[in-house]
C-alpha positions in Angstrom: 47.8 -116.1 -181.6 51.3 -116.1 -183.1 54.5 -114.0 -183.3 52.6 -111.7 -185.7 50.3 -110.8 -182.7 53.3 -110.2 -180.4 54.1 -113.7 -179.0 57.9 -113.8 -178.7 58.1 -117.1 -180.5 55.5 -119.5 -182.0 56.6 -122.7 -180.3 54.6 -122.8 -176.9 55.7 -125.6 -174.5 53.2 -124.7 -171.6 50.2 -122.4 -170.9 48.4 -121.4 -167.7 45.7 -118.7 -166.7 46.3 -117.1 -163.6 43.9 -115.9 -160.9 43.7 -112.4 -162.5 42.9 -113.8 -165.8 46.1 -113.3 -167.5 47.3 -116.0 -170.1 50.9 -116.9 -169.6 52.7 -118.7 -172.5 56.1 -120.4 -172.1 58.1 -120.5 -175.3 61.8 -121.1 -176.7 62.3 -117.3 -176.5 60.8 -116.2 -173.1 57.8 -116.1 -171.0 54.7 -114.1 -172.4 51.9 -112.7 -170.5 48.8 -112.0 -172.5 46.0 -109.5 -171.2 43.5 -110.5 -174.0 44.9 -107.6 -176.3 48.7 -107.3 -176.0 51.8 -109.4 -174.9 54.2 -108.5 -172.4 57.4 -110.6 -172.8 60.1 -111.5 -170.0 63.3 -112.6 -171.1 66.7 -113.4 -169.6 69.2 -110.6 -169.3 72.6 -111.7 -168.3 73.4 -108.4 -166.5 70.3 -108.3 -164.6 69.7 -111.0 -161.9 66.2 -110.0 -161.6 65.1 -111.3 -164.8 64.2 -115.0 -165.7 67.1 -117.4 -165.7 66.8 -118.7 -169.4 64.5 -117.9 -172.3 63.5 -121.5 -173.0 60.4 -122.1 -170.7 59.3 -125.6 -170.1 57.0 -125.6 -167.2 54.4 -123.0 -165.6 52.5 -123.1 -162.3 50.5 -120.5 -160.3 50.5 -121.5 -156.5 47.8 -120.8 -154.2 49.7 -117.7 -152.9 49.6 -116.1 -156.5 53.2 -116.7 -157.3 54.1 -117.9 -161.0 56.5 -120.5 -160.9 58.7 -120.9 -164.1 60.6 -124.0 -165.1 63.4 -123.6 -167.8 65.3 -125.7 -170.0 68.9 -124.6 -168.8 68.2 -122.1 -166.1 66.6 -124.1 -163.4 63.4 -122.7 -161.5 62.2 -119.1 -160.9 59.4 -117.4 -159.0 57.8 -114.4 -160.6 56.9 -111.9 -158.0 54.0 -109.7 -159.1 54.6 -106.9 -156.4 58.0 -106.1 -157.8 57.6 -107.5 -161.3 60.9 -109.4 -160.8 62.1 -112.8 -161.0 63.7 -114.8 -158.2 66.0 -117.7 -159.2 65.7 -120.6 -156.9 68.9 -122.3 -155.9 69.2 -126.0 -155.3 71.9 -128.4 -155.5 71.5 -132.0 -156.8 72.8 -135.1 -155.2 73.1 -136.8 -158.4 76.5 -136.6 -160.5 75.0 -134.9 -163.6 74.2 -131.7 -161.9 73.5 -129.7 -165.0 70.3 -131.7 -165.8 68.9 -130.5 -162.6 68.4 -127.3 -164.4 65.9 -128.5 -166.9 62.7 -128.5 -165.3 59.9 -130.9 -166.7 56.7 -130.5 -164.6 55.6 -128.4 -161.5 52.9 -129.1 -159.0 51.7 -127.8 -155.7 50.6 -130.0 -152.8 47.9 -129.4 -150.3 50.5 -127.9 -147.9 51.8 -125.4 -150.3 55.1 -127.1 -151.1 56.1 -127.0 -154.8 57.4 -130.3 -156.3 59.3 -130.2 -159.6 60.6 -132.9 -161.6 63.8 -132.8 -163.8 65.4 -134.7 -166.8 67.9 -136.8 -165.0 67.9 -135.4 -161.3 64.8 -136.9 -160.0 62.2 -134.9 -158.2 62.6 -131.9 -155.7 60.2 -130.7 -153.1 60.4 -127.1 -152.1 59.0 -125.3 -149.1 58.8 -121.5 -149.5 58.8 -118.6 -146.8 58.9 -115.1 -147.9 60.2 -112.7 -145.5 62.6 -110.0 -147.1 63.3 -112.5 -150.0 62.3 -115.9 -150.9 63.7 -118.4 -148.4 63.5 -122.0 -149.4 64.2 -125.4 -148.1 64.2 -128.4 -150.3 64.6 -132.1 -150.4 65.5 -134.3 -153.4 64.2 -137.7 -154.4 66.2 -140.0 -156.8 66.4 -143.4 -158.0 68.1 -145.9 -155.7 67.8 -149.5 -156.9 68.8 -150.7 -153.5 66.1 -148.7 -151.7 62.4 -149.7 -151.9 60.0 -147.0 -152.7 62.6 -144.9 -154.5 62.0 -143.5 -158.0 62.3 -146.0 -160.9 64.3 -143.3 -162.9 65.7 -139.9 -162.4 64.4 -138.8 -165.7 61.0 -137.4 -164.8 58.4 -136.3 -167.4 55.3 -135.4 -165.4 54.0 -135.0 -161.8 50.5 -135.1 -160.6 48.6 -135.2 -157.4 45.6 -137.3 -157.4 42.3 -136.4 -155.5 43.6 -138.3 -152.3 46.9 -136.2 -152.4 49.0 -139.1 -153.6 52.0 -137.8 -156.0 52.2 -139.8 -159.1 55.4 -139.5 -161.0 55.9 -140.4 -164.7 59.5 -141.5 -165.4 61.4 -142.9 -168.3 60.7 -146.4 -167.0 57.1 -146.1 -165.7 54.7 -144.7 -163.2 55.7 -144.2 -159.6 
């Protein structure tokens, strides 16, 4: 499959298949949903807050509730709500001085309690707890490198997150595996 078939861009950075059988492709030019025949492309519209926050997609995850989480290069984190076919931008603030890098999402995983964890380029790891009432309510905690604190991340530059079979979070950083 390529742009000749309807894919918005030939560079694909991430892929998932959701619970309904759709294939989702993150590209440099939007999020693409493929039903086996045609593509539906979701792109950022600066005049519409219900669109995805950035066109360069870097990470995808479908959680156990069926929400599609979308990490971007410069727009942070989004949730796609299938009921409304809209995106909800997740707002969070970094405790590290280079806050613009918190917007570059590198990896997304879900833990056994339904919390979403995401790694960033330069801002460490965030853990998000989600509640859906009239909108999406989140609480979050940030984990960063602190050489003076035992057990902190070895680097704030995170490339991959992974939960092992025992529920232990493994974090791949610029300097090693935490």
